[in-house]
DSSP file (Angstrom, degrees, kcal/mol; ACC not computed):
  #  RESIDUE AA STRUCTURE BP1 BP2  ACC     N-H-->O    O-->H-N    N-H-->O    O-->H-N    TCO  KAPPA ALPHA  PHI   PSI    X-CA   Y-CA   Z-CA
    1    1 A X              0   0    0      0, 0.0     2,-0.0     0, 0.0     5,-0.0   0.000 360.0 360.0 360.0 139.9 -109.5   22.1   69.1
    2    2 A X     >  -     0   0    0      1,-0.1     4,-2.2     4,-0.0     5,-0.2  -0.333 360.0-112.0 -77.8 160.6 -106.3   21.3   71.0
    3    3 A X  H  > S+     0   0    0      1,-0.2     4,-2.7     2,-0.2     5,-0.2   0.927 120.0  54.0 -53.3 -47.0 -103.0   23.3   70.3
    4    4 A X  H  > S+     0   0    0      1,-0.2     4,-2.2     2,-0.2    -1,-0.2   0.913 109.0  47.5 -55.3 -46.1 -101.5   20.1   68.9
    5    5 A X  H  > S+     0   0    0      2,-0.2     4,-2.1     1,-0.2    -1,-0.2   0.863 110.9  50.3 -64.8 -37.7 -104.4   19.7   66.5
    6    6 A X  H  X S+     0   0    0     -4,-2.2     4,-2.2     2,-0.2    -2,-0.2   0.903 110.2  51.8 -71.4 -38.7 -104.2   23.3   65.4
    7    7 A X  H  X S+     0   0    0     -4,-2.7     4,-2.1     1,-0.2    -2,-0.2   0.927 110.0  49.2 -61.7 -41.1 -100.4   22.8   64.7
    8    8 A X  H  X S+     0   0    0     -4,-2.2     4,-2.6     1,-0.2    -1,-0.2   0.901 109.8  51.0 -61.2 -43.9 -101.2   19.7   62.6
    9    9 A X  H  X S+     0   0    0     -4,-2.1     4,-2.9     2,-0.2    -1,-0.2   0.889 107.6  52.9 -65.6 -37.3 -103.8   21.6   60.6
   10   10 A X  H  X S+     0   0    0     -4,-2.2     4,-2.9     2,-0.2    -2,-0.2   0.947 110.3  48.1 -63.0 -46.3 -101.3   24.5   59.9
   11   11 A X  H  X S+     0   0    0     -4,-2.1     4,-2.3     2,-0.2    -2,-0.2   0.915 111.9  49.1 -59.7 -44.8  -98.8   22.0   58.6
   12   12 A X  H  X S+     0   0    0     -4,-2.6     4,-2.4     2,-0.2    -2,-0.2   0.941 111.9  49.3 -58.9 -46.9 -101.5   20.3   56.4
   13   13 A X  H  X S+     0   0    0     -4,-2.9     4,-2.0     1,-0.2    -2,-0.2   0.939 111.8  48.3 -59.9 -48.0 -102.6   23.8   55.1
   14   14 A X  H  X S+     0   0    0     -4,-2.9     4,-2.5     1,-0.2    -1,-0.2   0.901 110.8  51.6 -59.8 -39.3  -99.0   24.7   54.3
   15   15 A X  H  X S+     0   0    0     -4,-2.3     4,-2.6     2,-0.2    -2,-0.2   0.901 109.0  49.1 -64.3 -43.6  -98.5   21.4   52.6
   16   16 A X  H  X S+     0   0    0     -4,-2.4     4,-1.7     2,-0.2    -1,-0.2   0.832 110.0  51.9 -65.2 -35.1 -101.5   21.9   50.4
   17   17 A X  H  X S+     0   0    0     -4,-2.0     4,-2.2    -5,-0.2    -2,-0.2   0.936 110.6  49.7 -66.1 -47.2 -100.4   25.4   49.4
   18   18 A X  H  X S+     0   0    0     -4,-2.5     4,-1.9     1,-0.2    -2,-0.2   0.933 110.2  49.1 -53.8 -49.6  -97.0   23.9   48.5
   19   19 A X  H  X S+     0   0    0     -4,-2.6     4,-1.2     1,-0.2    -1,-0.2   0.864 111.2  49.3 -58.3 -38.9  -98.5   21.2   46.4
   20   20 A X  H  < S+     0   0    0     -4,-1.7    -1,-0.2     1,-0.2    -2,-0.2   0.869 112.1  47.7 -70.8 -36.0 -100.7   23.7   44.6
   21   21 A X  H  < S+     0   0    0     -4,-2.2    -1,-0.2     1,-0.2    -2,-0.2   0.806 112.0  51.7 -72.2 -28.2  -97.8   26.1   43.8
   22   22 A X  H  < S+     0   0    0     -4,-1.9     2,-0.3    -5,-0.2    -1,-0.2   0.704  99.6  75.0 -82.5 -20.4  -95.7   23.2   42.6
   23   23 A X  S  < S-     0   0    0     -4,-1.2     2,-0.1    -5,-0.2     5,-0.1  -0.676  82.7-115.8-100.3 149.9  -98.2   21.7   40.2
   24   24 A X    >   -     0   0    0     -2,-0.3     3,-1.1     2,-0.1    -2,-0.1  -0.458  66.9 -36.5 -79.3 155.6  -99.1   23.1   36.9
   25   25 A X  T 3  S-     0   0    0      1,-0.2     2,-2.7    -2,-0.1     3,-0.4   0.366 115.2 -22.3  14.7-156.4 -102.6   24.4   36.2
   26   26 A X  T 3  S+     0   0    0      1,-0.2    -1,-0.2     4,-0.0    -2,-0.1  -0.281  81.5 132.7 -81.6  62.9 -105.6   22.5   37.7
   27   27 A X  S <  S+     0   0    0     -2,-2.7     2,-0.3    -3,-1.1    -1,-0.2   0.675  74.8  36.3 -78.3 -16.6 -104.0   19.2   38.4
   28   28 A X  S    S-     0   0    0     -3,-0.4     2,-0.3    -8,-0.1    -1,-0.1  -0.952  96.7 -97.6-130.3 155.5 -105.5   19.2   41.9
   29   29 A X        -     0   0    0     -2,-0.3     2,-0.4    -3,-0.0    -2,-0.0  -0.537  43.8-149.6 -66.3 129.1 -108.6   20.5   43.3
   30   30 A X        -     0   0    0     -2,-0.3     2,-0.1    -4,-0.0    -1,-0.0  -0.888   5.8-138.5-112.6 137.7 -108.1   24.0   44.9
   31   31 A X     >  -     0   0    0     -2,-0.4     4,-2.3     1,-0.1     5,-0.2  -0.315  37.9-102.1 -77.0 172.2 -109.8   25.7   47.8
   32   32 A X  H  > S+     0   0    0      1,-0.2     4,-2.2     2,-0.2     5,-0.1   0.894 123.6  51.5 -63.6 -39.5 -110.7   29.4   47.4
   33   33 A X  H  > S+     0   0    0      1,-0.2     4,-1.9     2,-0.2    -1,-0.2   0.905 110.3  47.8 -64.9 -40.9 -107.8   30.3   49.6
   34   34 A X  H  > S+     0   0    0      2,-0.2     4,-2.8     1,-0.2    -1,-0.2   0.895 110.4  52.2 -66.7 -40.0 -105.4   28.3   47.5
   35   35 A X  H  X S+     0   0    0     -4,-2.3     4,-2.4     1,-0.2    -2,-0.2   0.894 107.4  53.4 -63.7 -38.2 -106.8   29.8   44.3
   36   36 A X  H  X S+     0   0    0     -4,-2.2     4,-2.3     2,-0.2    -1,-0.2   0.927 110.4  46.7 -58.9 -46.8 -106.2   33.3   45.6
   37   37 A X  H  X S+     0   0    0     -4,-1.9     4,-1.7     1,-0.2    -2,-0.2   0.925 112.5  48.8 -63.4 -46.3 -102.6   32.5   46.4
   38   38 A X  H  < S+     0   0    0     -4,-2.8    -1,-0.2     1,-0.2    -2,-0.2   0.860 114.5  46.3 -61.1 -35.4 -102.1   30.9   42.9
   39   39 A X  H  < S+     0   0    0     -4,-2.4    -1,-0.2    -5,-0.2    -2,-0.2   0.860 116.6  42.8 -76.8 -32.9 -103.6   33.9   41.2
   40   40 A X  H  < S+     0   0    0     -4,-2.3     2,-0.6    -5,-0.2    -2,-0.2   0.630  98.6  77.8 -92.2 -14.1 -101.8   36.6   43.2
   41   41 A X  S  < S-     0   0    0     -4,-1.7     5,-0.1    -5,-0.2    40,-0.0  -0.845  86.2-120.0 -98.8 130.1  -98.3   35.1   43.2
   42   42 A X    >>  -     0   0    0     -2,-0.6     4,-1.0     1,-0.1     3,-0.8  -0.261  22.8-112.3 -64.9 154.9  -96.4   35.5   40.0
   43   43 A X  H >> S+     0   0    0      1,-0.3     4,-0.5     2,-0.2     3,-0.5   0.843 116.6  51.0 -54.5 -40.8  -95.3   32.5   38.1
   44   44 A X  H 34 S+     0   0    0      1,-0.2     4,-0.5     2,-0.1    -1,-0.3   0.789 110.0  51.9 -73.7 -24.0  -91.6   33.1   38.7
   45   45 A X  H <> S+     0   0    0     -3,-0.8     4,-2.5     1,-0.2     5,-0.2   0.619  86.8  83.9 -86.6  -9.7  -92.2   33.5   42.4
   46   46 A X  H <X S+     0   0    0     -4,-1.0     4,-2.5    -3,-0.5     5,-0.2   0.898  91.0  45.9 -62.3 -44.4  -94.1   30.3   43.0
   47   47 A X  H  X S+     0   0    0     -4,-0.5     4,-2.4    -3,-0.2    -1,-0.2   0.894 112.9  52.3 -62.3 -38.7  -91.1   28.0   43.4
   48   48 A X  H  > S+     0   0    0     -4,-0.5     4,-2.2     2,-0.2    -2,-0.2   0.895 111.8  44.6 -64.0 -39.9  -89.6   30.5   45.7
   49   49 A X  H  X S+     0   0    0     -4,-2.5     4,-2.5     2,-0.2     5,-0.2   0.902 111.2  53.1 -69.3 -41.4  -92.6   30.7   47.9
   50   50 A X  H  X S+     0   0    0     -4,-2.5     4,-2.2    -5,-0.2    -2,-0.2   0.891 109.6  50.2 -62.8 -37.1  -93.0   26.9   47.8
   51   51 A X  H  X S+     0   0    0     -4,-2.4     4,-2.6     2,-0.2    -2,-0.2   0.950 110.6  49.2 -63.6 -47.7  -89.4   26.6   49.0
   52   52 A X  H  X S+     0   0    0     -4,-2.2     4,-1.9     1,-0.2    -2,-0.2   0.900 112.4  47.1 -56.8 -42.9  -90.0   29.1   51.8
   53   53 A X  H  X S+     0   0    0     -4,-2.5     4,-2.2     2,-0.2    -1,-0.2   0.880 111.5  51.6 -70.9 -37.7  -93.1   27.3   53.0
   54   54 A X  H  X S+     0   0    0     -4,-2.2     4,-2.3     2,-0.2    -2,-0.2   0.899 109.2  50.3 -61.6 -45.0  -91.2   23.9   52.8
   55   55 A X  H  X S+     0   0    0     -4,-2.6     4,-2.0     1,-0.2    -2,-0.2   0.876 110.0  51.1 -58.1 -40.3  -88.4   25.3   54.9
   56   56 A X  H  X S+     0   0    0     -4,-1.9     4,-2.7     2,-0.2     5,-0.2   0.913 108.7  51.0 -65.1 -44.8  -91.0   26.5   57.4
   57   57 A X  H  X S+     0   0    0     -4,-2.2     4,-2.7     1,-0.2     5,-0.2   0.924 108.3  51.4 -57.0 -46.9  -92.6   23.1   57.6
   58   58 A X  H  X>S+     0   0    0     -4,-2.3     4,-3.1     1,-0.2     5,-0.6   0.930 112.9  45.7 -58.1 -46.9  -89.3   21.5   58.3
   59   59 A X  H  X5S+     0   0    0     -4,-2.0     4,-2.0     1,-0.2     7,-0.3   0.927 112.6  50.4 -59.8 -44.3  -88.6   23.9   61.1
   60   60 A X  H  <5S+     0   0    0     -4,-2.7     4,-0.4     1,-0.2    -1,-0.2   0.888 120.4  35.1 -66.5 -37.0  -92.1   23.5   62.6
   61   61 A X  H  <5S+     0   0    0     -4,-2.7     3,-0.2    -5,-0.2    -2,-0.2   0.922 130.6  26.8 -82.1 -44.4  -91.8   19.7   62.5
   62   62 A X  H  <5S+     0   0    0     -4,-3.1    -3,-0.2    -5,-0.2    -2,-0.2   0.709 135.9  18.8 -98.9 -26.2  -88.2   19.1   63.4
   63   63 A X    ><< +     0   0    0     -4,-2.0     3,-2.0    -5,-0.6    -1,-0.2  -0.328  62.7 156.1-147.3  58.2  -87.2   22.2   65.4
   64   64 A X  T 3  S+     0   0    0     -4,-0.4    -4,-0.1     1,-0.3    38,-0.1   0.647  74.6  61.5 -62.9 -17.3  -90.2   24.0   66.8
   65   65 A X  T 3  S+     0   0    0      1,-0.2     2,-2.1    -6,-0.1    -1,-0.3   0.562  77.3  94.6 -88.1  -5.6  -88.3   25.6   69.6
   66   66 A X    <>  +     0   0    0     -3,-2.0     4,-2.0    -7,-0.3     5,-0.2  -0.495  47.7 164.6 -85.2  72.8  -86.0   27.4   67.1
   67   67 A X  H  >  +     0   0    0     -2,-2.1     4,-2.4     1,-0.2    -1,-0.2   0.784  64.9  60.5 -64.6 -28.4  -88.1   30.5   67.2
   68   68 A X  H  > S+     0   0    0     -3,-0.2     4,-2.3     2,-0.2    -1,-0.2   0.954 109.4  41.8 -59.3 -53.5  -85.4   32.7   65.6
   69   69 A X  H  > S+     0   0    0      1,-0.2     4,-2.4     2,-0.2    -2,-0.2   0.891 113.1  52.3 -61.7 -41.6  -85.3   30.7   62.4
   70   70 A X  H  X S+     0   0    0     -4,-2.0     4,-2.4     1,-0.2    -1,-0.2   0.890 110.0  49.7 -66.2 -38.8  -89.1   30.3   62.3
   71   71 A X  H  X S+     0   0    0     -4,-2.4     4,-2.8     2,-0.2    -2,-0.2   0.895 108.2  54.7 -63.6 -38.9  -89.4   34.1   62.6
   72   72 A X  H  X S+     0   0    0     -4,-2.3     4,-2.1     2,-0.2    -2,-0.2   0.946 110.4  44.1 -56.2 -48.8  -86.9   34.6   59.9
   73   73 A X  H  X S+     0   0    0     -4,-2.4     4,-2.5     1,-0.2    -2,-0.2   0.931 113.8  51.0 -63.5 -44.7  -88.9   32.4   57.5
   74   74 A X  H  X S+     0   0    0     -4,-2.4     4,-3.0     1,-0.2    -1,-0.2   0.908 109.1  51.1 -59.7 -43.9  -92.2   34.1   58.5
   75   75 A X  H  X S+     0   0    0     -4,-2.8     4,-3.3     2,-0.2    -1,-0.2   0.895 109.8  49.3 -61.3 -41.2  -90.7   37.5   57.9
   76   76 A X  H  X S+     0   0    0     -4,-2.1     4,-1.7     2,-0.2     5,-0.2   0.902 114.2  46.0 -68.0 -37.3  -89.5   36.6   54.4
   77   77 A X  H  X S+     0   0    0     -4,-2.5     4,-2.8     2,-0.2    -2,-0.2   0.944 115.6  46.0 -65.7 -44.2  -92.9   35.2   53.7
   78   78 A X  H  X S+     0   0    0     -4,-3.0     4,-2.3     1,-0.2     5,-0.2   0.911 111.3  52.2 -63.4 -47.0  -94.7   38.3   55.1
   79   79 A X  H  < S+     0   0    0     -4,-3.3    -1,-0.2     1,-0.2    -2,-0.2   0.894 121.5  30.6 -63.3 -38.7  -92.4   40.7   53.3
   80   80 A X  H  < S+     0   0    0     -4,-1.7    -2,-0.2    -5,-0.2    -1,-0.2   0.810 140.4  12.1 -90.8 -27.9  -92.9   39.2   49.9
   81   81 A X  H >< S+     0   0    0     -4,-2.8     3,-1.9    -5,-0.2     6,-0.2   0.244  83.0 113.8-139.2  14.3  -96.5   37.8   50.2
   82   82 A X  T 3< S+     0   0    0     -4,-2.3     6,-0.2     1,-0.3    -4,-0.1   0.717  72.0  69.2 -66.0 -19.7  -98.2   39.3   53.3
   83   83 A X  T 3  S+     0   0    0     -5,-0.2     2,-0.7    -4,-0.1    -1,-0.3   0.554  80.1  88.6 -74.3  -5.0 -100.6   41.2   51.2
   84   84 A X  S X> S-     0   0    0     -3,-1.9     4,-2.2     1,-0.2     3,-0.8  -0.859  77.7-144.4 -95.6 115.1 -102.2   37.9   50.2
   85   85 A X  H 3> S+     0   0    0     -2,-0.7     4,-2.7     1,-0.3     5,-0.2   0.859  92.9  50.6 -52.5 -52.7 -104.8   37.3   52.8
   86   86 A X  H 3> S+     0   0    0      1,-0.2     4,-2.1     2,-0.2    -1,-0.3   0.858 114.4  46.0 -54.7 -35.7 -104.5   33.4   53.0
   87   87 A X  H <> S+     0   0    0     -3,-0.8     4,-2.1    -6,-0.2    -1,-0.2   0.866 111.2  51.9 -76.3 -35.8 -100.8   33.7   53.5
   88   88 A X  H  X S+     0   0    0     -4,-2.2     4,-1.7    -7,-0.2    -2,-0.2   0.876 110.9  49.5 -61.0 -38.6 -101.2   36.5   56.0
   89   89 A X  H  X S+     0   0    0     -4,-2.7     4,-2.2    -5,-0.2    -2,-0.2   0.924 110.1  48.4 -70.7 -42.3 -103.6   34.3   57.9
   90   90 A X  H  X S+     0   0    0     -4,-2.1     4,-2.2     2,-0.2    -2,-0.2   0.862 110.9  50.9 -70.1 -31.0 -101.4   31.2   58.0
   91   91 A X  H  X S+     0   0    0     -4,-2.1     4,-2.4     2,-0.2    -1,-0.2   0.899 110.2  51.0 -68.7 -34.0  -98.4   33.3   59.2
   92   92 A X  H  X S+     0   0    0     -4,-1.7     4,-2.2     2,-0.2    -2,-0.2   0.903 110.2  48.9 -63.4 -42.6 -100.6   34.7   61.9
   93   93 A X  H  X S+     0   0    0     -4,-2.2     4,-3.2     2,-0.2     5,-0.3   0.906 109.9  51.8 -66.1 -42.1 -101.6   31.1   62.9
   94   94 A X  H  X>S+     0   0    0     -4,-2.2     4,-2.1     1,-0.2     5,-1.4   0.930 111.5  46.2 -62.4 -44.4  -98.0   30.0   63.0
   95   95 A X  I  <>S+     0   0    0     -4,-2.4     5,-3.0     3,-0.2     6,-0.3   0.933 116.8  47.0 -63.0 -38.4  -97.0   32.9   65.3
   96   96 A X  I  <5S+     0   0    0     -4,-2.2     5,-0.3     1,-0.2    -2,-0.2   0.952 123.2  29.5 -70.0 -47.3 -100.1   32.1   67.5
   97   97 A X  I  <5S+     0   0    0     -4,-3.2    -1,-0.2     3,-0.1    -2,-0.2   0.591 134.1  24.4 -96.2  -9.7  -99.6   28.3   67.8
   98   98 A X  I  X5S+     0   0    0     -4,-2.1     4,-1.1    -5,-0.3    -3,-0.2   0.729 127.1  33.2-117.0 -53.6  -95.9   27.9   67.6
   99   99 A X  I  4<S+     0   0    0     -5,-1.4     4,-0.4     2,-0.2    -3,-0.2   0.954 124.7  38.9 -74.0 -48.2  -94.1   31.1   68.6
  100  100 A X  T >4<S+     0   0    0     -5,-3.0     3,-0.6     1,-0.2    -1,-0.2   0.829 113.9  56.6 -70.1 -30.7  -96.5   32.4   71.3
  101  101 A X  T 34 S+     0   0    0     -6,-0.3    -1,-0.2    -5,-0.3    -2,-0.2   0.793 111.9  42.8 -70.2 -30.7  -97.1   28.9   72.6
  102  102 A X  T 3< S+     0   0    0     -4,-1.1    -1,-0.2    -3,-0.1    -2,-0.2   0.445  86.3 120.7 -94.6  -1.8  -93.3   28.4   73.1
  103  103 A X    <   +     0   0    0     -3,-0.6     6,-0.1    -4,-0.4    -3,-0.0  -0.450  30.4 170.4 -66.2 129.5  -92.8   31.9   74.6
  104  104 A X        +     0   0    0     -2,-0.2    -1,-0.2     0, 0.0     2,-0.1   0.577  57.9  51.8-115.7 -14.8  -91.4   31.7   78.1
  105  105 A X  S    S-     0   0    0      2,-0.1     4,-0.0     3,-0.1    -2,-0.0  -0.390  91.1-102.4-109.3-169.1  -90.6   35.3   78.8
  106  106 A X  S    S+     0   0    0     -2,-0.1     3,-0.1     2,-0.0    -3,-0.0   0.412  84.8 109.9 -94.2   2.7  -92.4   38.5   78.6
  107  107 A X  S    S-     0   0    0      1,-0.1     2,-0.1     2,-0.0    -2,-0.1  -0.164  82.5 -76.7 -72.7 173.2  -90.7   39.5   75.4
  108  108 A X              0   0    0      1,-0.1    -1,-0.1    -5,-0.0    -3,-0.1  -0.414 360.0 360.0 -68.2 142.4  -92.3   39.7   72.0
  109  109 A X              0   0    0     -2,-0.1    -1,-0.1    -3,-0.1    -7,-0.1   0.477 360.0 360.0 -69.9 360.0  -92.9   36.4   70.3
């Protein structure tokens, strides 16, 4: 799969997580990963996580070169929800396909 396709898949994955967090009970079919996220994120935190993920999507789509802001969002997601495996995986994919892909120096992504 090309880098562009991987990036599109990441955005689709984030979007489905946001939709599942925003909707009450089983209004939509949930994958196992999404179900894990819904089960492990407290009800009060779901809107906050959905907003963080939405902000991340906006950056990835509209300003993918803004590595500092993307890293800030990823750090906030990681600090609050990094213990949830599907979220840890998607943040890792964002780092790999957006931050490392855009890296021009030898510094850390």
